[in-house]
LOSEVO-370873 format. One record per residue (C-alpha): x, y, z. Coordinates in Angstrom, 3 decimals, always signed. Example, Ala and Ser with C-alpha at 12.3 -4.5 7.8 and 13.67 -1.06 7.14 Angstrom:
2
+----------+----------+----------+
!       xx !       yy !       zz !
+----------+----------+----------+
!  +12.300 !   -4.500 !   +7.800 !
!  +13.670 !   -1.060 !   +7.140 !
+----------+----------+----------+
END
This chain:
521
+----------+----------+----------+
!       xx !       yy !       zz !
+----------+----------+----------+
!  -41.289 !  -61.276 !  -83.164 !
!  -37.774 !  -62.053 !  -81.814 !
!  -36.786 !  -58.225 !  -83.647 !
!  -39.521 !  -56.621 !  -82.163 !
!  -38.869 !  -57.846 !  -78.749 !
!  -35.330 !  -57.252 !  -78.973 !
!  -36.048 !  -53.738 !  -80.241 !
!  -38.415 !  -53.082 !  -77.266 !
!  -35.519 !  -54.060 !  -74.716 !
!  -33.486 !  -51.392 !  -76.846 !
!  -35.552 !  -48.770 !  -76.503 !
!  -36.316 !  -49.612 !  -72.724 !
!  -32.611 !  -49.562 !  -71.687 !
!  -32.013 !  -46.307 !  -73.903 !
!  -35.229 !  -44.922 !  -71.864 !
!  -33.901 !  -45.883 !  -69.012 !
!  -30.277 !  -44.469 !  -69.481 !
!  -31.994 !  -41.133 !  -70.606 !
!  -33.801 !  -41.063 !  -67.419 !
!  -30.900 !  -41.660 !  -65.421 !
!  -28.809 !  -39.137 !  -67.361 !
!  -31.677 !  -36.608 !  -66.767 !
!  -32.014 !  -36.925 !  -63.244 !
!  -28.173 !  -36.829 !  -62.980 !
!  -27.923 !  -33.825 !  -64.777 !
!  -30.600 !  -32.163 !  -62.325 !
!  -29.124 !  -33.462 !  -59.535 !
!  -25.920 !  -31.934 !  -60.797 !
!  -28.180 !  -28.629 !  -61.462 !
!  -29.512 !  -28.616 !  -58.457 !
!  -26.395 !  -29.798 !  -56.557 !
!  -24.470 !  -26.859 !  -58.250 !
!  -27.767 !  -24.499 !  -58.016 !
!  -27.460 !  -25.107 !  -53.740 !
!  -23.442 !  -24.418 !  -53.945 !
!  -23.876 !  -21.167 !  -55.767 !
!  -26.807 !  -20.481 !  -53.352 !
!  -24.520 !  -21.131 !  -50.227 !
!  -21.562 !  -19.421 !  -51.480 !
!  -23.383 !  -16.327 !  -52.645 !
!  -25.039 !  -16.145 !  -49.605 !
!  -22.127 !  -16.769 !  -47.420 !
!  -20.329 !  -14.288 !  -45.049 !
!  -17.251 !  -15.009 !  -46.683 !
!  -16.372 !  -13.980 !  -50.287 !
!  -16.512 !  -16.516 !  -52.886 !
!  -13.972 !  -16.251 !  -56.015 !
!  -13.676 !  -18.700 !  -58.396 !
!  -10.964 !  -18.784 !  -61.092 !
!  -10.071 !  -21.213 !  -63.901 !
!   -6.991 !  -23.110 !  -64.363 !
!   -5.231 !  -19.874 !  -66.271 !
!   -6.421 !  -17.991 !  -62.609 !
!   -9.041 !  -15.843 !  -64.479 !
!  -11.738 !  -14.643 !  -62.717 !
!  -15.032 !  -16.734 !  -63.385 !
!  -17.077 !  -15.703 !  -59.981 !
!  -17.149 !  -12.888 !  -57.726 !
!  -19.795 !  -13.125 !  -55.270 !
!  -21.606 !  -10.292 !  -53.562 !
!  -19.486 !  -10.316 !  -50.535 !
!  -16.573 !  -10.221 !  -52.934 !
!  -17.732 !   -6.979 !  -54.209 !
!  -18.516 !   -5.887 !  -50.663 !
!  -15.246 !   -6.709 !  -49.007 !
!  -12.780 !   -5.654 !  -51.759 !
!  -15.334 !   -3.171 !  -53.528 !
!  -15.347 !   -4.220 !  -56.921 !
!  -18.450 !   -5.347 !  -59.035 !
!  -18.734 !   -8.765 !  -60.431 !
!  -18.628 !   -6.671 !  -63.920 !
!  -15.332 !   -5.193 !  -62.887 !
!  -13.859 !   -8.439 !  -62.341 !
!  -14.882 !  -11.667 !  -64.323 !
!  -13.025 !  -12.444 !  -67.292 !
!   -9.747 !  -10.751 !  -65.845 !
!   -6.613 !  -12.803 !  -64.455 !
!   -5.886 !  -12.602 !  -61.179 !
!   -2.701 !  -10.361 !  -61.011 !
!   -4.635 !   -7.837 !  -63.392 !
!   -6.712 !   -6.801 !  -60.805 !
!   -3.777 !   -5.292 !  -58.945 !
!   -5.146 !   -6.817 !  -55.833 !
!   -2.453 !   -8.123 !  -53.956 !
!   -0.026 !   -6.413 !  -52.249 !
!   +3.154 !   -6.139 !  -53.645 !
!   +5.548 !   -7.412 !  -50.476 !
!   +2.988 !  -10.558 !  -50.564 !
!   +2.966 !  -11.445 !  -54.673 !
!   +5.634 !  -14.270 !  -53.629 !
!   +2.929 !  -15.773 !  -50.981 !
!   +0.215 !  -15.634 !  -53.845 !
!   +2.223 !  -17.179 !  -56.450 !
!   +3.565 !  -20.125 !  -54.005 !
!   -0.004 !  -20.916 !  -53.821 !
!   -0.637 !  -20.764 !  -56.910 !
!   +2.075 !  -22.948 !  -57.791 !
!   +1.019 !  -25.680 !  -54.954 !
!   -2.475 !  -25.788 !  -56.991 !
!   -1.651 !  -26.112 !  -60.192 !
!   +1.346 !  -28.953 !  -59.662 !
!   -1.083 !  -31.089 !  -58.192 !
!   +0.406 !  -31.843 !  -54.878 !
!   -2.341 !  -29.922 !  -52.876 !
!   -5.974 !  -30.251 !  -53.001 !
!   -6.605 !  -27.719 !  -50.440 !
!   -4.330 !  -24.829 !  -49.876 !
!   -5.035 !  -22.165 !  -46.648 !
!   -3.058 !  -18.749 !  -47.176 !
!   -2.741 !  -15.409 !  -45.505 !
!   -1.742 !  -12.493 !  -47.488 !
!   -2.426 !   -8.518 !  -47.679 !
!   -4.823 !   -7.080 !  -50.404 !
!   -5.855 !   -3.911 !  -51.930 !
!   -9.431 !   -2.956 !  -51.782 !
!  -10.395 !   -0.743 !  -54.707 !
!   -9.932 !   +2.524 !  -52.828 !
!   -6.189 !   +1.055 !  -52.076 !
!   -6.830 !   +0.184 !  -48.505 !
!   -4.787 !   -2.552 !  -47.156 !
!   -6.427 !   -5.170 !  -45.908 !
!   -5.336 !   -8.689 !  -44.117 !
!   -7.148 !  -11.723 !  -45.849 !
!   -7.426 !  -15.254 !  -45.185 !
!   -7.616 !  -17.464 !  -48.558 !
!   -9.322 !  -21.010 !  -48.144 !
!   -8.487 !  -22.152 !  -51.828 !
!  -10.146 !  -25.725 !  -53.248 !
!   -9.517 !  -27.010 !  -56.416 !
!  -12.449 !  -28.397 !  -58.367 !
!  -12.028 !  -31.177 !  -60.697 !
!  -13.990 !  -32.649 !  -63.538 !
!  -15.193 !  -36.794 !  -63.637 !
!  -11.834 !  -37.031 !  -65.537 !
!   -9.987 !  -36.088 !  -62.428 !
!   -8.832 !  -32.661 !  -64.157 !
!   -8.716 !  -29.997 !  -62.723 !
!  -11.216 !  -27.380 !  -64.129 !
!  -11.106 !  -24.431 !  -61.622 !
!  -10.132 !  -23.198 !  -58.051 !
!  -12.609 !  -21.541 !  -55.747 !
!  -11.042 !  -19.371 !  -52.897 !
!  -13.434 !  -18.446 !  -50.090 !
!  -11.697 !  -15.439 !  -48.267 !
!  -12.210 !  -13.929 !  -44.672 !
!  -11.063 !  -10.546 !  -43.919 !
!   -9.116 !  -10.874 !  -40.637 !
!   -8.113 !   -7.393 !  -40.567 !
!   -9.306 !   -6.547 !  -37.341 !
!   -8.204 !  -10.402 !  -35.800 !
!   -4.625 !   -9.379 !  -37.106 !
!   -4.939 !   -5.629 !  -35.661 !
!   -5.986 !   -7.297 !  -32.512 !
!   -3.450 !   -9.773 !  -32.446 !
!   -0.308 !   -7.137 !  -33.583 !
!   -2.131 !   -4.617 !  -30.231 !
!   -2.018 !   -7.558 !  -28.002 !
!   +1.618 !   -8.430 !  -28.850 !
!   +3.003 !   -4.961 !  -28.464 !
!   +1.305 !   -4.974 !  -25.241 !
!   +3.011 !   -8.117 !  -24.221 !
!   +6.374 !   -6.628 !  -25.485 !
!   +5.612 !   -3.960 !  -23.895 !
!   +5.165 !   -5.582 !  -20.806 !
!   +8.027 !   -7.521 !  -20.810 !
!  +10.228 !   -4.497 !  -21.800 !
!   +8.731 !   -2.660 !  -18.760 !
!   +9.766 !   -5.682 !  -16.676 !
!  +13.332 !   -5.690 !  -18.024 !
!  +13.806 !   -2.131 !  -17.194 !
!  +12.034 !   -1.879 !  -14.174 !
!  +14.269 !   -0.622 !  -11.490 !
!  +12.378 !   -3.194 !   -8.784 !
!  +12.979 !   -6.817 !   -8.891 !
!  +10.302 !   -8.944 !  -10.628 !
!  +10.255 !  -12.739 !  -10.649 !
!   +7.471 !  -14.699 !  -12.466 !
!   +6.897 !  -18.183 !  -10.703 !
!   +5.564 !  -21.238 !  -11.011 !
!   +3.322 !  -22.265 !   -7.803 !
!   +5.843 !  -24.176 !   -6.751 !
!   +7.998 !  -20.998 !   -6.633 !
!  +10.196 !  -22.212 !   -9.581 !
!  +11.511 !  -19.374 !  -11.584 !
!   +9.962 !  -19.219 !  -14.814 !
!  +11.429 !  -15.523 !  -15.539 !
!  +13.785 !  -12.993 !  -13.763 !
!  +14.669 !   -9.555 !  -14.354 !
!  +18.311 !   -7.591 !  -14.349 !
!  +17.497 !   -6.269 !  -11.261 !
!  +16.324 !   -9.292 !   -9.751 !
!  +19.426 !  -10.804 !  -10.593 !
!  +21.264 !   -7.437 !   -9.614 !
!  +19.790 !   -8.166 !   -5.954 !
!  +21.225 !  -11.287 !   -5.705 !
!  +24.432 !  -10.732 !   -7.440 !
!  +23.817 !  -13.398 !   -9.862 !
!  +24.460 !  -13.291 !  -13.621 !
!  +21.951 !  -15.037 !  -15.107 !
!  +18.555 !  -16.529 !  -14.581 !
!  +19.908 !  -19.624 !  -14.785 !
!  +22.271 !  -18.990 !  -11.629 !
!  +19.482 !  -17.991 !  -10.164 !
!  +17.488 !  -21.051 !  -10.874 !
!  +20.062 !  -23.734 !   -9.723 !
!  +20.834 !  -21.945 !   -6.486 !
!  +18.613 !  -23.823 !   -4.088 !
!  +16.415 !  -21.512 !   -2.536 !
!  +17.748 !  -22.728 !   +1.043 !
!  +20.747 !  -20.785 !   +0.377 !
!  +19.419 !  -17.744 !   -1.193 !
!  +17.363 !  -16.717 !   +1.867 !
!  +18.406 !  -16.368 !   +5.763 !
!  +16.591 !  -19.239 !   +7.575 !
!  +14.211 !  -17.303 !   +9.003 !
!  +12.737 !  -15.906 !   +5.583 !
!  +13.107 !  -20.009 !   +4.686 !
!  +11.121 !  -21.309 !   +7.375 !
!   +8.511 !  -18.440 !   +6.996 !
!   +8.273 !  -19.624 !   +2.907 !
!   +7.525 !  -23.142 !   +4.252 !
!   +4.842 !  -21.657 !   +6.297 !
!   +3.716 !  -20.205 !   +3.072 !
!   +3.900 !  -22.933 !   +1.223 !
!   +2.316 !  -25.121 !   +3.329 !
!   -0.690 !  -22.945 !   +3.317 !
!   -0.783 !  -22.218 !   -0.352 !
!   -0.875 !  -26.242 !   -0.320 !
!   -4.330 !  -26.449 !   +2.187 !
!   -5.951 !  -24.463 !   -0.355 !
!   -5.285 !  -21.114 !   +1.231 !
!   -3.851 !  -17.946 !   -0.701 !
!   -1.102 !  -16.632 !   +1.787 !
!   -0.089 !  -13.252 !   +2.197 !
!   +0.090 !  -11.084 !   -0.913 !
!   +2.555 !   -8.776 !   +0.496 !
!   +5.815 !   -9.699 !   +2.696 !
!   +9.001 !   -9.367 !   +4.153 !
!  +11.734 !  -11.501 !   +3.614 !
!  +15.468 !  -11.793 !   +4.179 !
!  +17.664 !  -12.633 !   +1.620 !
!  +21.759 !  -13.865 !   +1.215 !
!  +23.044 !  -11.971 !   -2.241 !
!  +25.978 !  -14.188 !   -3.768 !
!  +28.782 !  -12.472 !   -1.926 !
!  +26.807 !  -13.482 !   +1.163 !
!  +25.277 !  -10.124 !   +2.366 !
!  +22.230 !  -10.258 !   +3.942 !
!  +19.656 !   -7.485 !   +2.683 !
!  +16.138 !   -6.990 !   +3.164 !
!  +13.030 !   -7.234 !   +0.310 !
!   +9.779 !   -6.623 !   +0.652 !
!   +7.511 !   -8.601 !   -1.555 !
!   +4.321 !   -8.494 !   -3.538 !
!   +2.733 !  -11.446 !   -4.984 !
!   +0.005 !  -11.438 !   -7.422 !
!   -1.528 !  -14.314 !   -9.589 !
!   -1.188 !  -13.644 !  -13.769 !
!   -1.658 !  -15.314 !  -17.055 !
!   +1.602 !  -16.024 !  -18.549 !
!   +2.283 !  -17.518 !  -22.077 !
!   -1.001 !  -18.869 !  -21.326 !
!   -0.716 !  -20.177 !  -18.479 !
!   -1.464 !  -19.577 !  -14.579 !
!   +1.491 !  -18.176 !  -13.070 !
!   +2.709 !  -15.720 !  -10.456 !
!   +4.469 !  -12.010 !  -10.613 !
!   +6.517 !  -11.616 !   -7.338 !
!   +7.760 !   -7.858 !   -7.188 !
!  +10.571 !   -7.371 !   -4.695 !
!  +11.540 !   -4.002 !   -3.779 !
!  +14.786 !   -3.890 !   -1.956 !
!  +14.183 !   -1.750 !   +1.349 !
!  +17.631 !   -2.609 !   +2.992 !
!  +18.377 !   +1.136 !   +3.140 !
!  +15.523 !   +1.626 !   +4.547 !
!  +15.206 !   -0.171 !   +6.986 !
!  +18.719 !   +0.708 !   +8.336 !
!  +17.471 !   +4.614 !   +7.983 !
!  +14.579 !   +3.536 !  +10.078 !
!  +16.770 !   +1.390 !  +12.885 !
!  +19.251 !   +4.708 !  +12.847 !
!  +16.079 !   +6.571 !  +13.164 !
!  +14.778 !   +4.810 !  +16.109 !
!  +18.053 !   +4.510 !  +17.664 !
!  +18.233 !   +8.092 !  +17.623 !
!  +14.987 !   +8.759 !  +18.988 !
!  +15.541 !   +6.613 !  +22.010 !
!  +18.961 !   +8.275 !  +22.803 !
!  +16.962 !  +11.588 !  +22.456 !
!  +14.360 !  +10.380 !  +24.723 !
!  +16.985 !   +9.101 !  +26.807 !
!  +18.849 !  +12.460 !  +26.813 !
!  +15.736 !  +13.935 !  +26.926 !
!  +14.699 !  +12.049 !  +30.001 !
!  +18.403 !  +12.849 !  +31.946 !
!  +17.821 !  +16.580 !  +31.264 !
!  +14.499 !  +16.362 !  +32.975 !
!  +16.178 !  +14.430 !  +36.322 !
!  +18.896 !  +17.062 !  +36.285 !
!  +16.388 !  +19.487 !  +36.189 !
!  +14.378 !  +18.233 !  +38.739 !
!  +17.690 !  +17.727 !  +40.790 !
!  +18.373 !  +20.955 !  +40.277 !
!  +14.964 !  +22.307 !  +41.253 !
!  +15.000 !  +20.464 !  +44.559 !
!  +18.251 !  +21.584 !  +45.038 !
!  +17.456 !  +25.086 !  +44.629 !
!  +14.318 !  +24.550 !  +46.509 !
!  +16.056 !  +23.064 !  +49.898 !
!  +18.699 !  +25.747 !  +49.278 !
!  +15.847 !  +28.817 !  +49.688 !
!  +13.984 !  +26.642 !  +51.663 !
!  +16.934 !  +26.216 !  +54.445 !
!  +19.096 !  +29.248 !  +53.440 !
!  +16.673 !  +32.182 !  +53.012 !
!  +14.083 !  +30.995 !  +54.828 !
!  +16.493 !  +30.089 !  +57.931 !
!  +17.460 !  +33.812 !  +57.581 !
!  +14.230 !  +35.053 !  +57.203 !
!  +12.936 !  +33.584 !  +60.489 !
!  +16.343 !  +34.755 !  +61.769 !
!  +15.496 !  +38.066 !  +61.072 !
!  +11.974 !  +37.163 !  +62.381 !
!  +13.322 !  +36.716 !  +65.894 !
!  +15.524 !  +40.026 !  +65.895 !
!  +12.716 !  +42.051 !  +64.968 !
!  +11.067 !  +40.317 !  +67.983 !
!  +13.772 !  +41.404 !  +70.234 !
!  +13.782 !  +44.754 !  +68.781 !
!  +10.101 !  +45.349 !  +69.079 !
!  +10.320 !  +44.170 !  +73.018 !
!  +13.578 !  +46.655 !  +73.463 !
!  +11.447 !  +49.328 !  +71.961 !
!   +8.715 !  +48.756 !  +74.294 !
!  +11.057 !  +50.198 !  +76.768 !
!  +11.241 !  +53.259 !  +75.563 !
!   +9.477 !  +56.102 !  +77.657 !
!   +9.152 !  +58.889 !  +75.050 !
!   +5.638 !  +57.750 !  +73.629 !
!   +6.173 !  +59.480 !  +70.546 !
!   +9.418 !  +57.544 !  +69.840 !
!   +8.434 !  +54.349 !  +70.882 !
!   +4.832 !  +54.382 !  +68.674 !
!   +6.849 !  +55.415 !  +65.854 !
!   +9.295 !  +53.208 !  +66.106 !
!   +6.957 !  +50.447 !  +66.974 !
!   +4.900 !  +50.996 !  +64.122 !
!   +7.812 !  +50.684 !  +61.655 !
!   +8.866 !  +47.526 !  +63.314 !
!   +5.088 !  +45.977 !  +62.777 !
!   +5.185 !  +47.054 !  +59.359 !
!   +8.723 !  +45.390 !  +58.745 !
!   +7.803 !  +42.074 !  +60.694 !
!   +4.391 !  +41.837 !  +57.742 !
!   +7.089 !  +42.506 !  +54.972 !
!   +9.337 !  +39.860 !  +56.648 !
!   +5.594 !  +37.391 !  +56.937 !
!   +4.957 !  +37.771 !  +53.854 !
!   +8.358 !  +37.136 !  +52.155 !
!   +8.628 !  +34.323 !  +54.357 !
!   +5.385 !  +32.993 !  +52.554 !
!   +6.732 !  +33.797 !  +49.247 !
!   +9.836 !  +31.990 !  +50.010 !
!   +7.841 !  +28.877 !  +50.847 !
!   +5.587 !  +29.247 !  +47.373 !
!   +8.354 !  +29.154 !  +45.361 !
!  +10.292 !  +26.551 !  +47.290 !
!   +7.027 !  +24.429 !  +47.140 !
!   +6.356 !  +24.916 !  +43.368 !
!  +10.220 !  +24.390 !  +42.383 !
!   +9.797 !  +20.779 !  +44.075 !
!   +6.876 !  +20.206 !  +46.805 !
!   +8.077 !  +18.291 !  +49.733 !
!   +4.440 !  +16.608 !  +49.906 !
!   +5.584 !  +14.503 !  +46.757 !
!   +9.075 !  +13.230 !  +48.438 !
!   +7.448 !  +12.461 !  +51.766 !
!   +3.741 !  +11.506 !  +51.090 !
!   +3.833 !  +10.143 !  +47.607 !
!   +1.951 !  +11.437 !  +44.302 !
!   -1.485 !  +11.317 !  +45.820 !
!   -1.034 !  +13.760 !  +48.419 !
!   +0.644 !  +15.752 !  +46.156 !
!   -2.153 !  +15.729 !  +43.566 !
!   -4.455 !  +16.689 !  +46.160 !
!   -2.159 !  +19.368 !  +47.695 !
!   -1.662 !  +20.970 !  +44.181 !
!   -5.635 !  +20.489 !  +43.396 !
!   -6.825 !  +23.133 !  +46.841 !
!   -4.203 !  +25.618 !  +46.148 !
!   -5.611 !  +25.715 !  +42.474 !
!   -8.828 !  +25.437 !  +43.366 !
!   -7.862 !  +28.213 !  +46.127 !
!   -5.866 !  +30.888 !  +43.855 !
!   -8.593 !  +30.074 !  +40.967 !
!  -12.255 !  +29.784 !  +42.548 !
!  -12.427 !  +26.738 !  +40.220 !
!  -14.220 !  +23.738 !  +41.840 !
!  -12.051 !  +20.958 !  +42.044 !
!  -12.524 !  +16.995 !  +42.966 !
!   -9.976 !  +14.385 !  +43.272 !
!  -10.919 !  +10.307 !  +42.875 !
!   -7.858 !   +8.470 !  +43.972 !
!   -7.174 !   +4.923 !  +43.584 !
!   -9.030 !   +2.538 !  +46.090 !
!   -5.575 !   +0.860 !  +47.073 !
!   -2.388 !   +2.720 !  +47.736 !
!   -0.370 !   +3.602 !  +44.540 !
!   +3.165 !   +2.450 !  +44.957 !
!   +5.372 !   +4.235 !  +41.982 !
!   +8.826 !   +5.051 !  +41.717 !
!   +9.792 !   +8.335 !  +42.324 !
!  +10.602 !   +9.629 !  +38.712 !
!   +7.266 !   +8.137 !  +37.239 !
!   +5.587 !  +10.473 !  +40.292 !
!   +8.073 !  +13.417 !  +39.509 !
!   +6.591 !  +12.880 !  +35.411 !
!   +3.439 !  +12.427 !  +36.371 !
!   +3.177 !  +15.531 !  +38.895 !
!   +4.328 !  +17.807 !  +36.062 !
!   +1.813 !  +16.381 !  +33.442 !
!   -0.576 !  +17.281 !  +36.372 !
!   +0.695 !  +20.610 !  +36.618 !
!   +0.334 !  +21.429 !  +33.239 !
!   -2.661 !  +20.286 !  +32.804 !
!   -4.422 !  +22.418 !  +35.451 !
!   -2.249 !  +25.625 !  +33.838 !
!   -3.716 !  +24.839 !  +30.555 !
!   -7.055 !  +24.964 !  +32.298 !
!   -6.603 !  +27.985 !  +34.138 !
!   -5.542 !  +29.690 !  +30.564 !
!   -7.487 !  +28.272 !  +28.279 !
!  -10.933 !  +26.418 !  +29.188 !
!  -12.495 !  +28.562 !  +31.113 !
!  -13.697 !  +25.900 !  +33.092 !
!  -15.958 !  +26.319 !  +36.609 !
!  -15.072 !  +22.413 !  +37.496 !
!  -12.216 !  +19.988 !  +37.260 !
!  -12.013 !  +16.018 !  +38.153 !
!   -8.921 !  +13.885 !  +38.793 !
!   -8.816 !  +10.280 !  +38.832 !
!   -6.065 !   +8.809 !  +39.325 !
!   -6.136 !   +4.821 !  +38.996 !
!   -3.644 !   +2.188 !  +38.965 !
!   -3.722 !   -1.591 !  +38.050 !
!   -1.238 !   -4.749 !  +36.266 !
!   -1.822 !   -2.962 !  +33.060 !
!   -1.255 !   +0.652 !  +33.165 !
!   -1.233 !   +3.524 !  +35.635 !
!   -3.740 !   +6.332 !  +34.774 !
!   -3.747 !   +9.709 !  +35.057 !
!   -7.237 !  +11.407 !  +33.813 !
!   -7.892 !  +15.176 !  +34.131 !
!  -11.532 !  +16.275 !  +33.161 !
!  -12.602 !  +20.002 !  +33.098 !
!  -15.979 !  +21.518 !  +31.968 !
!  -14.789 !  +24.086 !  +30.009 !
!  -15.195 !  +24.813 !  +26.443 !
!  -13.833 !  +22.066 !  +25.110 !
!  -10.230 !  +21.870 !  +23.152 !
!  -10.095 !  +21.446 !  +19.442 !
!   -9.006 !  +19.237 !  +17.604 !
!   -6.672 !  +20.930 !  +15.295 !
!   -5.262 !  +22.295 !  +18.418 !
!   -4.344 !  +19.059 !  +20.283 !
!   -1.975 !  +18.098 !  +16.891 !
!   -0.525 !  +21.952 !  +16.276 !
!   +3.340 !  +21.900 !  +16.710 !
!   +3.014 !  +25.159 !  +18.561 !
!   +1.174 !  +23.361 !  +21.737 !
!   +4.302 !  +23.167 !  +23.310 !
!   +2.737 !  +22.401 !  +26.845 !
!   +1.157 !  +19.298 !  +25.167 !
!   +4.492 !  +18.725 !  +23.439 !
!   +5.750 !  +18.774 !  +26.541 !
!   +3.340 !  +16.302 !  +28.474 !
!   +3.857 !  +13.887 !  +25.712 !
!   +7.884 !  +13.608 !  +25.781 !
!   +7.232 !  +13.124 !  +29.864 !
!   +4.922 !  +10.352 !  +29.034 !
!   +6.553 !   +8.587 !  +26.112 !
!   +9.652 !   +8.473 !  +28.652 !
!   +8.228 !   +6.143 !  +30.322 !
!   +6.918 !   +4.266 !  +27.308 !
!   +3.183 !   +5.941 !  +28.092 !
!   +0.668 !   +7.875 !  +26.126 !
!   -1.514 !  +11.035 !  +26.145 !
!   -4.740 !  +11.169 !  +24.844 !
!   -6.609 !  +15.093 !  +24.779 !
!  -10.195 !  +14.972 !  +23.483 !
!  -12.395 !  +18.042 !  +23.322 !
!  -15.996 !  +18.223 !  +23.153 !
!  -17.009 !  +22.058 !  +22.233 !
!  -19.394 !  +23.517 !  +24.975 !
!  -18.592 !  +20.104 !  +26.949 !
!  -15.213 !  +20.226 !  +28.199 !
!  -11.471 !  +18.480 !  +27.642 !
!  -10.065 !  +15.190 !  +29.210 !
!   -6.501 !  +14.922 !  +29.198 !
!   -6.021 !  +10.947 !  +29.690 !
!   -2.091 !   +9.554 !  +30.385 !
!   -1.667 !   +5.866 !  +30.449 !
!   +1.380 !   +4.553 !  +31.251 !
!   +2.659 !   +0.512 !  +31.169 !
!   +4.171 !   -1.039 !  +34.032 !
!   +8.006 !   -1.338 !  +34.899 !
!   +7.811 !   -5.282 !  +33.326 !
!   +6.225 !   -4.057 !  +30.013 !
!   +8.667 !   -0.881 !  +29.781 !
!  +11.641 !   -3.103 !  +30.131 !
!  +10.412 !   -5.532 !  +27.974 !
!   +9.911 !   -3.054 !  +25.339 !
!  +13.283 !   -1.153 !  +25.700 !
!  +15.110 !   -4.438 !  +25.671 !
!  +13.221 !   -5.815 !  +22.506 !
!  +13.845 !   -1.912 !  +21.061 !
!  +17.787 !   -2.466 !  +21.469 !
!  +17.660 !   -6.058 !  +20.039 !
!  +16.185 !   -4.577 !  +16.949 !
!  +18.422 !   -1.503 !  +16.966 !
+----------+----------+----------+
END
């Protein structure tokens, strides 16, 4: 009885052991099947090797990646497959050594491989050692990722960054990469040359306050304060720097945000415009000199015209008046001649000569008035405009109307002369080109400006004509206005007419602008 119980116990134990082993085998088989399913369906290629690195497994993804089928690879050593790029064989041998010496259970490596068609691809290998229950190495499973495109992208990015930095290094413009606090991260050779420094360390260690003028440093502090408050500040601005040798240079700066070495920084490009500034100042000074010379020539011309007009009026006019008196005396003497035939003939000749003298006197007066109208000097600009407009209406038949200012206009003699000459040229253009039947003239003067406007109802000047260098009359009008800091606007509407507007700033403004222009020069 005891033996039977013992046998039953043994049988029960054996049954339990057998069931556990079957369950373990089933679990192991299911685990292996799951692993095989996942590896077979993994987007990564899976290759399994035995301890001698002979292929024991080659998935479909491996076939797709490398081109060889499982039948062509299984059972072949790694070196026999000729799938390793020659220059990278030492990398693979080092990985194999690390796996077999037991020091590394998991090794990640990257190397170039050949496909079946001898195309070179870049692969990343994730190698894991598989052990048996005794802890002995039984195989190596490698998961392979084709990183060719990623490497190509990284290489293209590396080359782009290299080219970018090379372009910065070779740029003729100064380039700085700075932090938000304006600390220098990078500076090219042109930037160092602008300052006269030998190295970027010298640029970094020289305080900004010593590298620029006090005015530019104050402007920098304002920009920094604005950025601290969340504002962007100007992207383009001018600065004045002080070189290492003490020379002051004028720079134009262009600032924008970039990513540099993976961090948010700012690129500032500097263009040295010192020579351009000097040329502009010299050109401005030259223009001012030319304008002053033109003004002086105009003044001299007006003086000469005045002198000639006076001489014509006084000398020639006086002589003609004396001649007329002599003719009058001769006429009285001729009336005493008794011979009627002689008397009649002589009186007829005397009358004809007297008429010629009257006509000459009128011509002399007209020439003298055109050279320099007395009314401009004696009665002022408004009276001169009115006289000229009536004369124009009489000569051309054009209906003219003057709208004088409400209050009396008090302008200096030079400005009155300039406005009057501009007015004369405007009327000349109306007579020659516009075909107008009406002309309206307005003169206004207030605290802001003195304005003269001449409007006609002619055919209207074309825009390109107002800008043409061949329009000498308009050019002369503009030069006269610019001598007083003014400007002329000429607008035309086809079929409606043309308007010429002259605007002259007050004396105070002209003097202030002249002083500022002189200081800038």
